[in-house]
N, C-alpha and C positions, 0 to 999 in steps of 0.2 A: 404492664406499666404500674398498675395499682398495687401489685405484689401482695394481694391479700389484704388490702387496706379495709375492705368492707368487713371483713372478719374481725379485724383488729377494733374498728370503730364501734360497730354494733354488738360487740361482745363485752369483754371483761374491762377495756378502758373507758367505754361510754357508760357501762354500768356503774363503775368507780366514781366517775364525775357526776352522774346523777344522784349517787348516795352520799358521797362526801362532799362534793362542791355543790352547795344549793344554788342553782343558777336560774330561779325564775325572775321574771319581771313583774313585780308588784307594783301597780299603780293605784294611788288613792287620791281623791280630791275631796277636800273638806271645805264647804262653804261656811266660814265662821259666820258671816252675814252676806246680805246681798251685795256687799262692796269688797268684800275680802275673800280670797280663795288661796288655800294652801295645798300643794301638790307634792306628792313624793313617789318617785319612781326608782325601784330596785331592778337593774339589768344585769342578766348574766348570759354568757356565751362560752362554749367550748369549742375549740379548732384543732384539727389534726392535720399536719403538713407532710406529704409524701413528695419528698424533694428529688428530682433526677439528676444530681450531679454531685460531685465529690466535695468533701469538707462539711457537709450539713447533714446531720442525721435526722431520719424521719422521727417526729416528735409531737406531742400535743400539749397545749396550755389553755387555760381558762382565764377569764376575767369577770369582776363584778363591779357595777357602777350605781351609786346611789345619788339620784338628783333630786334636789329639793327647790320647788319654786314658790315664791310668794307673789300674788298679783292683787293689787289694790286699785279699784276704779271708782274713786269719789263721785264722778259724774259719767254720764254717757260719753263724754268728750275728753277725759282725762283718765290716764292709766299709768301705773307704776309697776315694774317687775324687777325682782331679784330672782338669780338663779344660782344656786350652789351645787358642786359635783364633787363627790368623793369616789375613789376607785381603788381597787386592789387587783394587781395583775395586769399584763399587758397583751394577754392572748399570744399570737404569733407575731405581732407588730414588731419586736425587738429581735426576733429570731430568723425570720424569712428574709433572705437577702434579695427582694424584688425592688423594683422601682416604684412598685404601687403597694399601699398598705392594705393588708387583707381584711382589717376590721377598722371601720372609719370612727368609731366612737372615741370620745376623750378618755383615754385610761390612765393608768398610774403615774406613768413618767410624763403625760402630757399636763397633768394637773399641779405640778410642781413648779414654782417660779414662772408663772404664766407669763409668756413674751418677755421675759427678763424684767418684770416688774416687782419682784420680790413679793408676790401675791400667789396664795395658794387657794385653789377650790371656788374662788368667786368668779363665775363665768359672765354673768350679765347683771346690770343694774342701771336700768333706764326709766326715763319719763316720756310719755307720748301725749300730745294734745292734738285733737282732731277738729279741723275747722269745716263745718258743713256750709259750703259756699252756695249751693242749691240742692234740688232734689236728687240730681244725679252726679253732683259734683262735689268732692271732698278732698281736703289737703291734710295729711298727717305729718307732724313734725316730731321726731323722736331724737333725743340725745342722751348720752351717758356711756357706759360700757356695753358694747353691742357686739353682734356677731354678722358679718357680711353675708354669710351664706343663708341667713334668714330673709334676706332681701333680694339678692342676685343669684340667678342661675337656679331659681326653684323649679321643681317638676314633680307633678302629681304621682308619677309612677316610679321615680328614681331619685329620692331626696331624703330618706329616713333609714340610717343604718339599724335602727332599733326594730323596725316593723318591715322593711323592704331588703334590698341589697345590704351586702356587708362590705364588699370592696369599695375603697375610697373613689374610684373612677366612675361608679354608678350612683354615687351619692353627690359628688361635685367635681367638676373638672379640675385636674391640676393646672392645666393652663390659665385658669383663672386667677391663681394665686391669691385666693380669698382670705383676708385676715380676719382672725376671731378674737373676741373677748379683750377689747381694748377700747379706748375712748373715741368717740365718733358721734356722727349725726346722720339721719336720713330724712328726706323729703319724700312723701308718697302722695302723688295726685292721681286720683282716679276719676274720669270722665266717662260715665256708662261703662262700655266694654273696653275702653282704652286705659291704660296705666302707665305711669312714668315714675321711676325711682331713682333719686340721686343720692349718693352715697359718699361720705368722707369719713376716714379713719386715720389715725395718728398711732403708729405700732413700731416694732422693731424688727429687722430681718435677722438672719442666721449670724451675721457679723456683729450684731448688736448695734447696728445704726439706726437711729431714729429716722423713719420715713412716712410721708403722706400717701395715701391710698384713695384714688378717685374713681368712682364707677357710676355709670348711667345705664339703666335698662329700661326698654320701651316693650309693652306688651299688649296683646290682643287678645280677648276671650270671645269665642264664638259658641253658639248653641244650635245645633242643626238637627235633623232628624237621626243622624247617627249618635249624637252625643255631644257633651261639652269638649271643646278643645282650648288649648292655651299655646300662644306663640309669642316667644320672647327674644329680643336680641339686645346684646349689652356690650358695653366697651369699657375699658379700664386703663388708667395709667398711674405712674408714680412720679415723684421727683428723683433726681440723680442721687441714688445712696446704695447702688448696688455695683460691686465690681465687676469689670469684664473679664474675659478669659485670661489675659495676660497679668492681671492684677495692677495695672498701670493707670487705670482711669475709672471713674464712677459713671455708670449709666442708669437709665430709668427702666421700669417694667412697663410694657404696654402690650395690649392685645384686645381681641373681641371674641364673642361667642354667641350661640343661638341655643335655645333650649325649647323643645316642642313635646307637649303631650296631648294625646287625642283618643277619645273613646270611640270604638267602633260597635255601637250597640250596647247591650247590657252585660256582655260577657267579655268581649276583647277590648284592650287598649294598647296603644303603641306609644313609644316616646323615642326621641332622637336628640343628640346634642352634637355640637362640633365647637371646636375652640382652637384660636391660633394666638401664638406670642412671638415677640420679637426675641431672637437668640443671640442679642450682643452681650447679654450676661451670662453666667455659669448656670444652666438649666440642663434638666435631663432630657424634656421633650418640648418640641416647638409647636405641634399640632396634636389634637386628640379628637376622635370620632367615636361615637358610640350610640346604640340604639338597642331596642329590645320590644318584648311583649309582656303584657300583662294579662292574665286569664282568671277571670272570677269564678268561684266554685259553683255558681249557677248552673255551669255546663254539666256538672254531676249530681246536682240537686243539693249543694251545700253552698249557699250564698256567702258565708262568712269565711270559706277557705280561698286560697290564693296562690297563684304560680307566676313566678317572675322569671324571664329569661333575657340575658343582656350579653352583648358583645361589643368589645372595645378595641380600637387600634390607635397607637399612638407612634408618631414618628420622632426619632432622636433628633436633638440639635445637631447643627454641623460638627461642632468641635466636641460633643459629648461621646462618651465610650459606648452609648447604646445606640444601635442602628434602628430598631423599632422593638414595640411591645404589643403582644396580644393578651387580651384578657376575656375570658368566658366565665360567666357565672349563671346559676339556676337556683332558686329556692322554691320550696313548697311549704306553705303555711296551712296547717290544718287547725280548726277550731274544735277544741276538745270539751268544752263546757261554756256556758254562759260567760264566764270569766277568765278562761285561759285557752292558750293556743300553743302549738309547738311548730318550730321552723327547722327544716333540714336544709342544708346549704352546701353547694359544691362549686368550688372556683378552679379554673385553670389559668396560671398565669405563665408567660412566656417573654423573657427579656432576650432579644437577639442582640449580641454585642458585635461590635465592629473588629476587635482583635481578640479578646478573651474568650473563653468558653461560654456558650449560650447557657442561661439559666431558667428552668422551668420546673414546674410542679403542680400536684393538686393539693387543694386545702379543703377539708371536710369539716363542717360546722354544724352545731346543733344550738337552738336558741329556744327557750322556754319562756312563756309569758302568762301571768297570773294576774288578772286586772280586777281591782275592786273599787268602787265608788261609794263614798260615805256622803249621806246628806243629813243635815240637822233635822 
């Protein structure tokens, strides 16, 4: 199946990428003073696709992303954040014909005319105030340009495309339809180990219609002899701004989901997600189930190394062309110095179609990280 792909990737093509395309992740944080922090992140990834169907040739692509963040916290209760992002390349996202995106970061095409707002590169611009109601009770209120995935469907082992899994299904569920980088507000209530998050956003869909998105997540954090665990359940809905399958009426999006992560001692951790959404509008999948394992490098005497393994199964909507989708991903991250690490990633994606030819293939990726921190 692989048709010599390992030889291709780990010989001249990968060597060319390492030499010609500089793809490290350089992270620096500069505390201008105790109230102002400026961060910069340069992210690089290279992916090679081995596609097992006609019409698409095996090929490789890279991408680089520069994220800039400015955080100002004049008091312990007040915080301002601005996040900018610039990217070159789209990796395999515009080439691989799968229903799942193989690299979930915001790449070159994603950062132009964001949400049809005639705005490029500006991802976040928000203000947060926290009310300390008692020793174990606090209420945080955030408003501005926000990202729903920062508050809903979070997961400690599968939520960061820069340092964990690359495929979108192991970052956030498709069935959650989470909007990003638009106007909204969040209320976060923490009562000891309990949490509640209510989110509102106003954004645009693919048809250019303005719509409102509402979500509520309840969470519970436990700490046992095995380790920390987080259990979350959320639901979302929108107003009627999405066309139905016949294009004759407008319907709303609605659904619910769960997100769980649990440590099993100092070495192992597991995660699980499930999500369902109504399929009265045009969507690919109406249900998604995923889970996996995280292995800490302490198992082989290197606590800064990490292995992640994940599997996802998605069912196609009743009127969609897709019957079901399977995705498997495994990554290994090695710490190679105090400030750098390298990640090797393998994905297998399979879209089983109801009428047309099934689509499947392997995607091989490499990610280099070089982290530095500066202090005055």
